[in-house]
Structure formats: structure tokens, C-alpha cells
Backbone as CSV, one residue per row, in Angstrom:
resi,resn,N_x,N_y,N_z,CA_x,CA_y,CA_z,C_x,C_y,C_z
1,UNK,95.862,108.130,37.590,97.581,108.381,38.394,98.823,108.584,36.412
2,UNK,99.540,110.492,37.033,100.525,110.254,36.316,101.590,109.418,36.350
3,UNK,103.020,109.587,35.449,104.037,109.324,35.981,104.645,108.898,37.098
4,UNK,104.649,110.677,37.304,105.815,110.999,38.681,104.388,110.809,40.089
5,UNK,103.521,110.124,40.234,102.621,110.921,40.962,102.698,111.001,42.790
6,UNK,104.565,111.643,43.079,104.642,112.353,44.138,105.797,113.562,43.706
7,UNK,106.488,113.907,45.193,107.057,114.909,44.261,108.433,114.615,45.497
8,UNK,109.570,115.181,44.677,110.419,114.787,46.023,110.828,115.904,46.581
9,UNK,110.821,115.562,48.449,110.882,116.777,49.292,112.285,116.358,50.334
10,UNK,112.562,117.335,50.776,113.288,117.078,51.829,113.827,117.541,52.885
11,UNK,113.716,116.830,54.214,113.999,117.621,55.655,115.524,117.342,56.362
12,UNK,115.630,117.921,56.979,117.062,117.968,58.040,117.308,117.416,59.459
13,UNK,118.263,116.239,59.218,117.942,115.988,60.706,118.620,116.484,61.736
14,UNK,118.849,116.647,63.318,119.271,117.114,63.813,120.834,117.259,64.175
15,UNK,121.211,116.460,63.399,123.080,116.443,63.072,122.984,116.821,61.697
16,UNK,122.515,117.498,61.374,122.958,118.524,59.773,122.945,117.086,58.179
17,UNK,122.415,116.545,58.662,122.057,115.799,57.060,120.648,115.850,56.460
18,UNK,120.857,116.319,55.205,119.474,116.360,54.430,119.047,114.796,53.955
19,UNK,118.192,114.670,54.625,117.191,113.694,53.821,115.890,113.620,53.434
20,UNK,115.857,112.775,52.579,115.036,112.736,51.426,113.388,112.188,51.415
21,UNK,112.260,112.609,51.040,111.134,111.913,51.355,110.114,111.461,49.895
22,UNK,109.291,111.090,49.716,108.686,111.068,48.662,106.807,111.644,48.796
23,UNK,106.794,112.507,48.829,105.416,113.185,48.974,103.823,112.994,47.960
24,UNK,103.639,111.760,47.863,102.217,111.592,47.261,100.993,112.324,48.240
25,UNK,100.530,113.522,46.638,99.528,114.233,47.895,98.705,113.853,47.350
26,UNK,97.312,113.131,47.611,96.195,111.746,47.894,95.042,113.464,48.205
27,UNK,95.323,114.267,49.418,94.681,114.972,49.521,95.120,115.351,51.136
28,UNK,93.840,116.768,51.756,93.922,116.794,53.136,92.972,116.189,54.134
29,UNK,91.985,115.837,53.520,90.149,115.511,53.882,91.010,114.149,55.293
30,UNK,91.354,113.548,54.880,92.043,112.306,55.611,93.494,112.034,56.221
31,UNK,93.131,111.562,57.119,94.615,111.129,57.786,95.330,111.057,57.182
32,UNK,96.755,111.475,56.786,97.842,110.731,56.131,98.522,109.734,56.162
33,UNK,99.191,108.855,55.762,100.215,107.543,55.815,101.498,107.740,55.657
34,UNK,102.112,107.131,56.453,103.755,107.447,56.333,104.320,106.004,56.348
35,UNK,104.965,105.834,55.694,105.738,104.035,54.997,107.119,104.329,55.526
36,UNK,107.830,103.088,55.859,108.421,103.437,56.847,109.048,101.857,56.116
37,UNK,110.490,102.096,55.289,111.300,101.290,54.704,111.850,100.373,55.208
38,UNK,112.706,98.718,55.296,113.079,97.901,55.767,114.852,98.356,56.072
39,UNK,115.810,97.391,56.320,116.703,97.963,56.065,117.698,98.258,55.439
40,UNK,117.682,98.146,54.095,118.785,97.894,52.995,118.010,98.734,52.089
41,UNK,116.667,98.873,51.939,115.834,99.922,51.455,115.328,101.119,51.249
42,UNK,114.308,101.452,50.534,114.365,102.636,50.559,112.774,103.220,50.181
43,UNK,112.800,104.438,49.689,110.972,104.732,49.061,110.823,104.228,47.756
44,UNK,111.793,103.393,46.894,111.135,102.238,46.064,110.113,101.716,46.181
45,UNK,110.582,101.175,47.696,109.563,99.679,47.744,108.367,100.230,48.330
46,UNK,107.933,101.225,48.372,106.530,101.891,48.558,105.714,101.657,47.206
47,UNK,106.640,101.775,46.234,105.672,102.842,45.220,104.650,102.452,43.686
48,UNK,104.346,100.825,44.641,103.248,100.176,44.258,101.868,100.680,45.256
49,UNK,102.460,100.623,46.547,101.451,100.672,47.636,100.927,102.269,47.940
50,UNK,102.051,103.335,47.905,101.875,104.355,48.248,100.849,104.893,47.054
51,UNK,101.045,105.058,45.041,99.382,105.426,44.945,98.466,104.976,44.659
52,UNK,98.460,103.576,45.467,97.070,103.419,45.828,96.921,103.842,46.711
53,UNK,96.835,104.242,47.966,96.837,104.546,48.843,96.378,106.212,48.614
54,UNK,97.376,106.937,47.942,97.166,108.322,47.646,95.618,108.741,46.672
55,UNK,94.883,107.394,46.019,93.809,107.421,45.352,92.839,107.749,45.821
56,UNK,92.872,107.127,47.375,91.619,107.237,47.947,91.583,108.438,48.856
57,UNK,92.188,109.177,48.527,91.939,111.090,49.105,93.309,111.305,49.947
58,UNK,94.035,110.381,50.446,95.134,110.119,51.467,96.869,110.424,51.017
59,UNK,97.116,111.994,51.621,98.267,112.385,52.043,99.111,111.384,51.873
60,UNK,100.370,110.416,51.362,101.521,109.399,51.461,102.405,109.988,51.878
61,UNK,103.418,109.867,53.527,104.954,110.308,52.846,105.353,109.167,53.344
62,UNK,106.575,109.133,52.453,107.403,108.044,52.255,108.983,108.021,52.554
63,UNK,109.398,108.888,53.665,110.698,108.443,53.979,111.875,107.763,53.630
64,UNK,112.947,107.975,53.185,114.524,107.322,53.084,115.260,107.540,54.219
65,UNK,115.469,107.099,54.672,116.283,106.766,56.178,117.645,106.773,55.955
66,UNK,117.901,107.515,56.528,119.690,107.977,56.713,120.394,107.284,56.036
67,UNK,121.244,107.246,54.784,121.591,106.042,54.259,121.549,105.667,53.558
68,UNK,120.377,106.116,53.045,119.135,105.110,51.812,118.848,106.405,50.799
69,UNK,118.613,105.584,49.944,118.366,106.028,48.804,118.502,107.384,48.599
70,UNK,118.516,108.653,48.718,118.424,110.421,48.104,118.856,110.805,49.740
71,UNK,118.911,110.151,50.553,119.019,110.934,51.475,120.044,111.227,52.160
72,UNK,120.645,111.881,52.114,122.256,111.793,53.154,123.090,110.914,53.553
73,UNK,124.663,110.228,53.462,124.612,109.440,54.377,125.593,110.384,55.379
74,UNK,125.491,109.173,57.043,126.372,109.426,57.790,127.611,109.734,58.189
75,UNK,127.963,110.453,58.988,129.451,110.665,59.534,129.796,109.780,60.034
76,UNK,129.212,109.222,61.393,129.194,108.975,62.351,128.055,107.559,61.822
77,UNK,128.806,106.543,61.651,128.217,104.839,61.655,126.899,104.608,62.433
78,UNK,127.140,104.541,64.236,126.626,104.193,64.971,125.051,104.955,65.134
79,UNK,125.106,106.352,63.954,123.668,106.416,63.956,123.015,106.070,63.525
80,UNK,123.391,105.150,62.596,122.421,103.849,61.746,122.073,102.728,63.346
81,UNK,121.088,103.278,63.482,120.184,102.210,64.365,118.274,103.299,65.289
82,UNK,118.101,102.365,65.342,116.239,102.950,65.265,116.123,104.459,66.093
83,UNK,116.941,104.530,67.358,116.279,105.983,67.934,116.331,106.938,66.938
84,UNK,117.608,106.997,66.067,118.062,107.839,65.356,117.374,108.021,64.178
85,UNK,116.745,106.923,64.033,115.627,106.954,62.589,114.058,107.957,63.657
86,UNK,113.755,107.145,64.445,112.959,107.847,65.401,112.796,108.534,65.281
87,UNK,114.006,109.403,65.812,114.146,110.704,66.023,113.922,111.855,64.632
88,UNK,114.560,111.284,63.751,114.533,111.760,62.344,113.097,111.685,62.009
89,UNK,112.573,110.736,61.891,111.301,111.037,61.522,110.166,111.671,61.820
90,UNK,110.285,112.081,63.735,109.553,113.300,64.815,110.153,114.216,63.522
91,UNK,111.448,114.838,63.272,111.668,115.748,62.642,111.051,115.829,61.084
92,UNK,110.820,114.838,60.391,109.737,115.224,59.550,108.440,115.937,59.383
93,UNK,107.623,114.833,60.572,106.560,115.397,60.519,106.676,116.434,61.255
94,UNK,107.177,117.246,62.044,106.783,118.442,62.687,107.550,119.446,61.869
95,UNK,108.675,118.613,60.628,108.455,120.216,59.787,107.168,120.100,59.029
96,UNK,106.249,119.432,58.139,105.258,118.453,57.026,103.954,118.648,58.360
97,UNK,104.181,119.290,59.849,103.051,119.519,60.033,101.762,118.084,60.368
98,UNK,102.296,116.895,60.800,101.663,116.255,60.509,101.291,115.441,61.968
99,UNK,100.314,116.053,62.812,100.181,115.234,64.383,99.926,114.062,64.439
100,UNK,98.983,113.848,63.882,98.118,112.096,63.611,98.682,111.734,62.323
101,UNK,98.800,109.863,62.695,98.731,109.735,61.158,98.639,108.027,61.340
102,UNK,98.785,107.196,59.616,98.510,105.874,59.787,99.782,105.574,59.582
103,UNK,100.754,104.449,60.014,101.793,104.190,60.498,102.265,102.488,59.215
104,UNK,102.766,102.424,58.689,103.093,100.999,57.257,104.196,101.125,57.718
105,UNK,105.143,100.468,58.609,106.407,99.433,58.634,106.956,98.260,58.231
106,UNK,107.479,98.178,56.914,108.203,97.044,56.745,109.874,97.164,58.001
107,UNK,109.966,95.753,58.271,111.225,95.194,59.717,111.633,96.618,60.202
108,UNK,112.756,96.641,59.997,113.290,98.170,60.132,112.094,99.348,60.385
109,UNK,111.313,98.881,59.270,110.379,100.593,59.743,109.425,99.903,60.727
110,UNK,108.879,98.785,61.142,108.149,98.568,61.824,108.329,98.632,63.653
111,UNK,110.174,98.371,63.543,110.385,98.982,64.363,110.866,100.589,65.087
112,UNK,111.084,101.116,63.822,110.646,102.435,64.343,109.424,102.958,65.005
113,UNK,108.516,102.263,64.093,107.103,102.881,64.795,106.534,102.192,65.823
114,UNK,106.942,100.957,66.160,106.681,100.867,67.651,108.093,101.399,68.598
115,UNK,109.120,102.062,68.069,109.483,103.347,69.102,108.585,104.476,69.110
116,UNK,108.535,105.101,67.720,107.125,105.861,67.433,106.057,106.166,68.520
117,UNK,105.498,104.560,68.671,104.869,104.380,69.842,104.881,104.716,70.950
118,UNK,105.896,103.910,71.849,106.660,104.277,72.627,106.472,105.427,73.431
119,UNK,106.611,106.816,72.942,107.089,107.866,72.681,105.949,109.117,72.479
120,UNK,104.855,108.442,71.995,103.608,109.852,71.446,102.586,108.760,70.754
121,UNK,101.969,107.613,71.425,101.242,106.317,71.209,99.733,107.360,70.248
122,UNK,99.197,108.505,71.186,98.153,109.069,70.457,98.332,109.786,69.044
123,UNK,99.365,109.554,68.475,99.753,110.296,67.574,99.243,109.083,65.906
124,UNK,99.239,107.704,66.450,99.560,106.619,66.254,97.914,106.086,65.921
125,UNK,96.998,106.328,64.742,95.864,106.024,64.657,94.911,104.864,63.837
126,UNK,96.777,104.171,63.088,95.998,103.117,63.061,97.812,102.450,62.242
127,UNK,97.970,101.130,62.070,99.136,100.794,61.473,99.384,99.069,61.102
128,UNK,100.308,99.179,60.318,100.490,97.789,59.600,101.974,97.712,59.443
129,UNK,102.238,96.165,60.681,104.133,95.677,61.289,103.651,94.320,59.939
130,UNK,104.688,94.760,59.276,105.242,94.308,58.095,106.520,92.965,58.800
131,UNK,105.659,91.517,58.915,107.160,90.733,59.565,108.136,91.097,59.949
132,UNK,107.640,91.516,61.425,108.552,92.228,62.427,107.577,92.139,63.279
133,UNK,108.306,92.359,65.104,107.251,92.113,65.588,108.510,92.341,66.849
134,UNK,108.207,92.219,68.119,108.991,92.809,69.115,109.928,91.515,69.453
135,UNK,110.230,90.770,68.810,111.366,89.334,69.061,111.531,89.352,67.775
136,UNK,113.081,89.688,67.287,113.679,88.855,65.961,114.502,87.474,66.220
137,UNK,113.797,86.711,65.816,114.670,85.494,65.754,116.052,85.204,65.294
138,UNK,116.938,84.770,66.420,118.512,84.979,65.888,119.048,84.043,64.595
139,UNK,118.589,83.702,64.162,118.362,82.636,62.828,118.031,83.671,61.847
140,UNK,116.988,84.473,61.835,116.769,85.690,61.046,118.126,86.787,61.051
141,UNK,118.735,86.939,62.292,119.400,88.449,62.219,120.495,87.718,61.852
142,UNK,120.688,86.085,62.062,122.347,86.282,61.525,122.512,85.772,60.376
143,UNK,121.228,85.719,59.648,121.314,85.741,58.279,121.556,87.221,57.868
144,UNK,120.960,88.124,57.885,120.985,89.274,57.920,122.469,90.018,57.774
145,UNK,123.015,89.592,58.873,124.659,89.695,59.029,125.501,89.146,57.557
146,UNK,124.796,88.066,57.355,125.749,87.689,56.306,125.699,88.394,54.969
147,UNK,124.945,89.209,54.619,124.508,89.722,53.588,124.276,91.379,53.202
148,UNK,123.677,92.073,54.380,124.632,93.330,54.762,125.502,94.324,54.573
149,UNK,125.593,95.079,53.391,127.209,95.874,53.948,127.942,94.720,52.959
150,UNK,127.753,94.040,52.423,128.628,93.336,51.274,128.855,94.035,50.470
151,UNK,128.462,94.618,50.149,128.658,95.436,48.585,128.795,94.629,47.094
152,UNK,129.663,95.529,46.335,129.618,94.474,44.776,128.655,95.892,43.997
153,UNK,129.098,94.950,42.988,128.473,96.071,41.631,128.263,94.751,40.505
154,UNK,127.268,95.609,39.609,127.222,94.290,38.281,127.247,94.824,36.919
155,UNK,127.033,94.393,36.046,127.623,95.275,34.596,126.804,95.669,34.565
156,UNK,125.233,94.698,34.436,123.721,94.590,33.906,122.345,94.411,35.206
157,UNK,121.296,94.965,34.434,120.330,94.798,35.728,120.101,93.188,35.723
158,UNK,120.209,92.424,34.367,119.988,91.007,34.949,120.814,90.513,35.364
159,UNK,122.481,90.968,35.563,123.227,90.344,36.403,123.112,91.031,37.466
160,UNK,122.667,92.089,37.771,122.203,92.872,39.350,120.706,91.019,39.895
161,UNK,120.123,90.974,39.145,118.773,90.042,39.365,118.792,88.912,39.731
162,UNK,120.482,88.257,38.513,120.691,86.561,39.077,121.749,86.612,40.538
163,UNK,122.185,87.782,41.078,122.772,88.162,42.430,121.630,87.996,42.982
164,UNK,120.801,88.496,43.237,119.729,88.564,44.003,119.299,87.576,44.434
165,UNK,118.755,86.975,43.225,118.235,85.441,43.491,119.421,84.508,43.740
166,UNK,120.544,84.490,44.052,121.361,83.655,44.595,120.951,83.344,45.865
167,UNK,121.207,85.056,46.641,121.215,85.496,47.825,120.000,84.946,48.506
168,UNK,119.055,85.568,47.777,117.451,84.949,48.856,116.339,84.513,47.871
169,UNK,117.063,83.387,47.182,116.383,82.641,46.754,114.767,81.679,47.341
170,UNK,115.273,81.203,48.649,115.128,80.495,49.580,114.054,81.377,50.161
171,UNK,113.881,83.074,50.117,112.759,83.797,50.296,112.030,84.123,49.218
172,UNK,112.479,84.445,48.388,111.050,83.852,47.559,110.826,83.268,46.464
173,UNK,110.452,81.457,46.796,111.367,80.663,46.247,110.560,80.891,44.475
174,UNK,109.322,81.633,44.636,108.257,81.703,42.929,108.350,82.593,42.757
175,UNK,110.112,83.514,42.731,110.170,84.480,41.359,110.892,83.872,40.271
176,UNK,110.036,85.053,39.511,111.307,84.201,38.047,111.977,85.453,38.033
177,UNK,112.598,85.401,36.852,113.436,86.759,36.234,113.077,88.030,36.770
178,UNK,111.753,87.820,35.663,111.471,89.541,35.767,111.491,89.540,37.593
179,UNK,110.664,88.852,37.662,110.539,89.187,39.609,111.734,89.922,40.203
180,UNK,113.204,89.194,39.578,114.340,89.706,40.677,114.579,90.897,40.038
181,UNK,114.624,91.093,38.664,114.626,92.215,38.055,113.939,93.455,38.785
182,UNK,112.448,93.291,39.279,111.802,94.497,39.753,112.212,94.326,41.159
183,UNK,112.992,93.656,41.698,113.742,93.764,43.296,114.729,94.142,42.777
184,UNK,115.924,94.064,41.814,116.568,94.899,41.692,116.689,96.198,41.458
185,UNK,115.473,96.707,40.739,115.317,98.090,40.232,114.801,98.623,41.740
186,UNK,114.659,98.322,42.812,113.840,98.853,43.827,115.215,99.133,44.755
187,UNK,116.380,98.030,44.994,117.311,97.836,45.970,118.608,98.464,45.454
188,UNK,118.472,98.603,43.977,119.679,98.854,43.313,120.134,99.976,42.836
189,UNK,120.842,100.953,42.045,120.759,102.172,41.654,122.071,101.972,40.516
190,UNK,121.628,102.963,39.486,122.623,102.827,38.556,124.109,103.900,38.615
191,UNK,124.750,103.783,39.075,126.236,104.733,40.173,127.275,105.297,38.920
192,UNK,128.059,106.200,39.030,128.720,107.142,38.355,129.467,106.481,37.275
193,UNK,130.082,105.132,37.235,130.890,104.568,36.482,130.326,103.723,35.988
194,UNK,128.622,103.478,35.875,128.279,102.895,34.679,127.395,101.525,35.214
195,UNK,128.201,101.410,36.530,128.038,100.118,37.384,126.780,99.881,37.935
196,UNK,125.957,98.633,38.686,124.805,99.057,39.296,125.169,98.661,40.917
197,UNK,124.832,99.547,41.868,125.243,98.876,43.292,123.474,99.172,44.152
198,UNK,124.223,98.274,45.116,122.804,98.708,46.016,122.900,99.605,46.383
199,UNK,121.290,100.242,46.843,121.825,101.779,46.817,121.330,102.115,48.480
200,UNK,122.326,101.652,49.378,122.498,102.302,50.486,124.137,102.510,50.765
201,UNK,124.456,103.012,52.198,125.706,103.066,53.266,125.681,102.239,53.415
202,UNK,127.310,101.191,52.909,127.700,100.052,53.233,127.779,99.975,54.794
203,UNK,127.577,101.474,55.539,129.066,101.258,56.982,127.213,100.964,57.558
204,UNK,126.177,100.756,56.833,124.910,101.276,58.005,125.228,99.342,58.236
205,UNK,125.657,98.712,58.240,125.936,96.855,58.461,126.675,97.198,59.737
206,UNK,127.352,98.603,60.683,128.473,97.929,61.718,127.431,98.022,62.869
207,UNK,126.635,98.739,63.102,125.291,98.577,64.186,124.856,97.427,64.206
208,UNK,124.838,96.372,63.455,123.956,95.373,62.892,124.672,94.069,63.425
209,UNK,126.360,94.302,62.873,127.236,93.234,62.995,127.217,93.004,64.802
210,UNK,127.074,94.163,65.095,127.270,94.098,66.784,126.199,93.780,67.650
211,UNK,125.403,93.722,66.785,123.809,93.220,67.821,123.543,91.828,67.958
212,UNK,123.549,91.416,69.651,123.620,89.931,69.765,122.127,89.923,70.187
213,UNK,121.362,89.029,70.693,120.166,88.147,71.206,120.210,87.945,72.543
214,UNK,121.260,87.949,72.683,121.846,87.146,74.173,120.817,88.271,75.408
215,UNK,121.154,89.046,75.546,119.987,90.283,76.003,119.158,91.025,75.554
216,UNK,117.838,90.713,74.833,116.599,91.636,74.025,116.703,92.270,74.973
217,UNK,116.250,93.463,74.219,115.363,94.462,74.596,113.967,94.153,75.226
218,UNK,113.501,94.337,76.470,112.027,93.731,76.289,111.067,95.116,75.271
219,UNK,110.514,94.352,73.995,109.580,95.619,72.634,107.929,95.105,73.046
220,UNK,108.274,94.499,74.008,106.705,94.153,73.931,105.985,95.551,74.929
221,UNK,106.060,95.923,75.407,105.267,97.784,75.896,105.182,98.289,74.425
222,UNK,106.553,98.491,73.898,106.254,99.191,72.684,104.901,98.835,71.990
223,UNK,104.835,97.448,71.584,103.803,97.028,70.814,102.647,97.363,71.539
224,UNK,102.460,97.005,73.241,101.106,97.153,73.354,100.694,98.898,73.272
225,UNK,101.637,99.827,73.431,100.871,100.822,73.280,100.431,101.414,71.933
226,UNK,100.093,100.160,71.238,99.694,100.426,69.542,97.817,99.541,69.795
227,UNK,97.781,99.170,71.320,96.501,98.755,71.681,95.826,99.339,70.898
228,UNK,94.224,98.765,71.275,93.420,99.757,70.196,92.976,100.145,68.650
229,UNK,93.943,100.586,68.250,94.341,100.876,67.257,93.592,99.757,66.249
230,UNK,93.415,100.370,64.356,93.371,99.150,63.633,94.313,98.795,63.312
231,UNK,94.592,97.223,63.143,95.913,96.764,62.309,96.251,95.731,62.035
232,UNK,97.374,95.800,60.618,96.769,94.390,60.158,99.016,94.149,60.384
233,UNK,98.522,92.880,60.583,100.099,92.124,61.371,100.522,91.126,59.607
234,UNK,101.140,91.188,59.141,101.531,90.492,58.586,102.889,89.700,58.296
235,UNK,102.520,88.497,58.111,104.136,87.512,58.272,104.532,87.162,56.982
236,UNK,105.590,86.820,56.852,105.659,86.046,55.295,105.533,84.130,55.976
237,UNK,105.392,83.697,55.862,105.185,82.062,56.295,106.683,81.287,56.357
238,UNK,107.192,82.003,55.490,108.810,81.330,55.207,109.854,82.420,56.654
239,UNK,109.577,83.067,56.941,110.230,84.155,56.968,110.959,83.642,58.461
240,UNK,112.409,84.143,58.449,113.271,83.818,59.581,113.540,84.538,60.451
241,UNK,112.603,86.310,60.585,112.383,87.038,61.426,111.823,86.904,61.997
242,UNK,110.974,86.800,61.629,109.045,86.860,62.426,108.606,85.511,62.491
243,UNK,108.223,85.028,64.358,108.001,83.334,63.742,106.541,83.453,64.118
244,UNK,105.992,82.314,63.664,104.310,82.291,64.288,104.289,82.654,65.130
245,UNK,104.732,81.703,66.515,104.281,82.490,67.626,104.260,83.866,68.231
246,UNK,105.480,84.247,67.685,105.915,85.773,67.761,103.889,86.153,67.737
247,UNK,103.929,86.654,66.149,102.770,86.272,65.716,101.206,86.409,66.575
248,UNK,101.775,84.740,67.116,99.914,84.905,67.406,99.892,85.358,69.003
249,UNK,101.030,85.914,69.900,101.371,86.821,70.770,100.906,88.566,70.226
250,UNK,101.280,88.361,68.917,101.458,90.099,68.957,99.729,90.374,68.442
251,UNK,99.251,88.954,67.950,97.563,89.928,68.020,96.788,89.724,69.113
252,UNK,97.633,88.849,70.140,96.444,88.892,71.704,97.077,90.123,72.306
253,UNK,97.868,90.765,71.861,99.049,91.830,72.562,97.554,93.116,71.841
254,UNK,97.704,93.077,71.039,96.449,94.092,69.862,95.647,93.578,69.388
255,UNK,93.984,93.509,70.404,93.146,92.422,70.265,92.351,93.122,68.534
256,UNK,91.809,92.196,67.881,91.327,92.781,66.697,91.943,92.860,65.484
257,UNK,93.659,92.977,65.911,94.420,92.903,64.837,94.033,91.715,63.869
258,UNK,94.155,92.341,62.512,94.203,91.322,61.154,95.517,91.012,60.811
259,UNK,95.241,89.336,60.878,96.800,88.481,60.852,96.727,88.223,59.492
260,UNK,97.936,88.205,58.365,98.108,88.025,57.534,99.126,87.358,57.178
261,UNK,99.205,86.006,56.707,100.245,84.975,56.420,100.432,85.421,54.756
262,UNK,101.386,85.618,54.235,101.761,85.495,53.148,102.485,83.891,52.375
263,UNK,101.605,83.434,52.193,102.150,81.692,51.856,103.344,82.248,50.631
264,UNK,104.604,80.767,50.866,105.507,80.465,50.059,106.493,82.149,49.892
265,UNK,106.737,82.824,50.716,107.316,84.013,51.032,107.884,84.202,52.366
266,UNK,109.205,84.606,52.527,109.952,84.392,53.617,109.968,86.336,54.391
267,UNK,111.486,86.385,54.181,111.087,87.872,54.871,111.693,89.844,53.902
268,UNK,110.502,90.024,53.465,109.037,90.557,54.090,108.532,90.427,52.782
269,UNK,107.374,90.027,52.951,106.186,90.233,51.523,106.585,91.736,51.293
270,UNK,105.983,91.711,50.197,106.075,93.239,49.609,104.752,94.483,49.965
271,UNK,104.021,93.951,50.447,102.628,94.322,50.822,101.867,94.582,49.341
272,UNK,102.341,94.297,48.411,101.852,94.131,47.282,100.450,93.290,46.867
273,UNK,100.476,92.214,47.327,100.288,91.010,47.599,98.774,91.385,47.878
274,UNK,98.093,90.639,46.910,96.611,90.794,46.841,95.298,90.923,48.048
275,UNK,95.965,89.822,49.014,95.207,88.989,50.488,96.006,90.713,51.252
276,UNK,97.457,91.260,51.418,97.726,92.117,52.152,96.985,93.066,51.932
277,UNK,96.575,93.317,50.544,95.863,94.628,50.070,94.370,94.791,50.537
278,UNK,94.228,93.821,50.464,92.905,93.550,51.057,92.643,94.179,52.674
279,UNK,93.908,93.604,53.404,93.362,93.668,54.924,94.308,95.516,55.396
280,UNK,94.705,95.828,54.298,95.322,97.294,54.606,94.294,97.940,53.945
281,UNK,93.712,98.375,53.168,92.315,98.866,52.884,90.962,98.858,53.846
282,UNK,91.122,97.490,54.436,90.284,97.716,55.410,90.788,98.247,57.023
283,UNK,91.519,97.848,57.061,92.032,98.816,58.416,91.923,100.787,57.658
284,UNK,92.512,101.000,56.755,92.278,102.482,56.537,91.079,103.019,56.598
285,UNK,90.093,102.097,56.357,88.438,102.506,55.945,87.936,102.365,57.832
286,UNK,88.916,102.108,58.601,89.063,102.247,60.382,89.439,103.360,60.851
287,UNK,90.786,103.305,60.624,91.477,103.989,61.080,90.918,105.847,60.969
288,UNK,90.411,106.356,62.040,90.276,107.438,61.815,90.673,108.427,63.380
């Protein structure tokens, strides 16, 4: 593996944004893998998993949704929503000539996968849903509202890491400073004034702050559209987003799915845990 095992590429959204993705060119003989990140995250979330998969001979496409990483920021914050992310992803797949693929999604990325499944289930050959399902627990949603879009910047990476630990310590109780530094470098970036800031448009928070769980949309039919495919369902044992009961129902909805519960972890597992990697590798061998 080289120091940079991917190529930076771009595509255009229907409303004129230039969006960025990492393309890990593992080969064309096997179905490609699409990796979709979570709400405040970016392509760096998959910087360990993507080359691992590419080494097996699969191309791995890791887009950065609008408002994150190197992708353009939207002028209309209302487009920071799953239906738009689905449309943007379909535009990317069309540009790259990808008809069928294996999908891996964390949190918001998993919701986007369910949206893709509702529109074109035949295109998805296998799936990993990481700490997300058709029911988002109200307590978890309120916790996200507490921190998303709050902004702030830090003078050093250590300051940034300690700030993350203060906010997310209950999510990753086993993390030490090295782990928090790694997370800081995945979620933040050095900005023009020399300080370190979160690598997303703070306006992505606006639609989230208006979301309630009073009248939830029924997403179970979207999940059911993935039935019959190899699937991995990952949950952090401490998750406030995905409950144990919802995970069990998801497994019943997708017979044969592998359930992986990551101990001592909240929302969300990194997908770099050994037990998760084992499950993903097994799913990839089945999905064709």
C-alpha cells in the first residue's frame, strides 16, 4: 500500500455543487464498495477500512457529502438532508458508471443507504449498517442536537483532542489521548488562520435542529428492501441512537444478517474493530 492509496476526484450535484470523493482503485473484476460517512464526518472515517477492502481487489468509492471535507458547501441549508444526499450519491454512481455495488454506511450514511434501497434495491449487492436503523432513539437525537454545529477552534491538536474527549468521553470510555488525537485528525482540519476547526459547514445543523421524533417516518419498508442480501448490522453497546430492541428487529427483517455488538462503545463504532472487520470481510466474500 502506498502512502496515498486513493485518487481525489469530483462530481457535480444537480444544484451545481462540486463534490469530492476518494477513489481507491482496487480493481474492476469485483463489485465496487461505496462507503458513506456520518453526519459531521468525512472520507477520513474510512481511511483504514477502504485500503483494507481495496487490497482484496475491489474498487472503493468514498464520497464526502455536501458541506463536508473537500465538498462544496450548500447555499441552501435545507439541502443538508438525506433525500438530497441520496440524489447526490446517485449522480456520483451515474458519473462513475457503477450499476451494482456493496454499501457501507455509518449513521447518516446508513440512512442514505436505506434511501437508495427504497429507490433501487436491485443495485445493492450487500450492506453494512453501522449503528443506525429505521428508529433513531430520541435521547440520541437530542444529544446530537447538543453538539452539532457548535463550531469553535483550537490552537493545537492536543487541545482539539481534549475538547473531543470532553464532549464524547461517554461514547468512547476506553479512549486515551492517542485515540482522541486520531479522532481529531479525522474530524477536524487546519484552517487558514492556523487554528484547528471541525471539517464541516456549521449550517448542516439547521435541518437536524428541526427534527422531532413525535411523528416518525416509517423507515422499516426501506430496510426490508435490503432483504436477501448479505448484511452486517453493527451496534455500539453504549449507543443512544440504535437500541438493542431495534437491532433485534432489524436482524429479523434481514434474515441471515450478521449482528456485531461492539463493547464499551457508543455512537458509533469505527468499523476498524477486529470483530467488525471479520464480519465485513465475510460479507464481502458472499456479496456478488
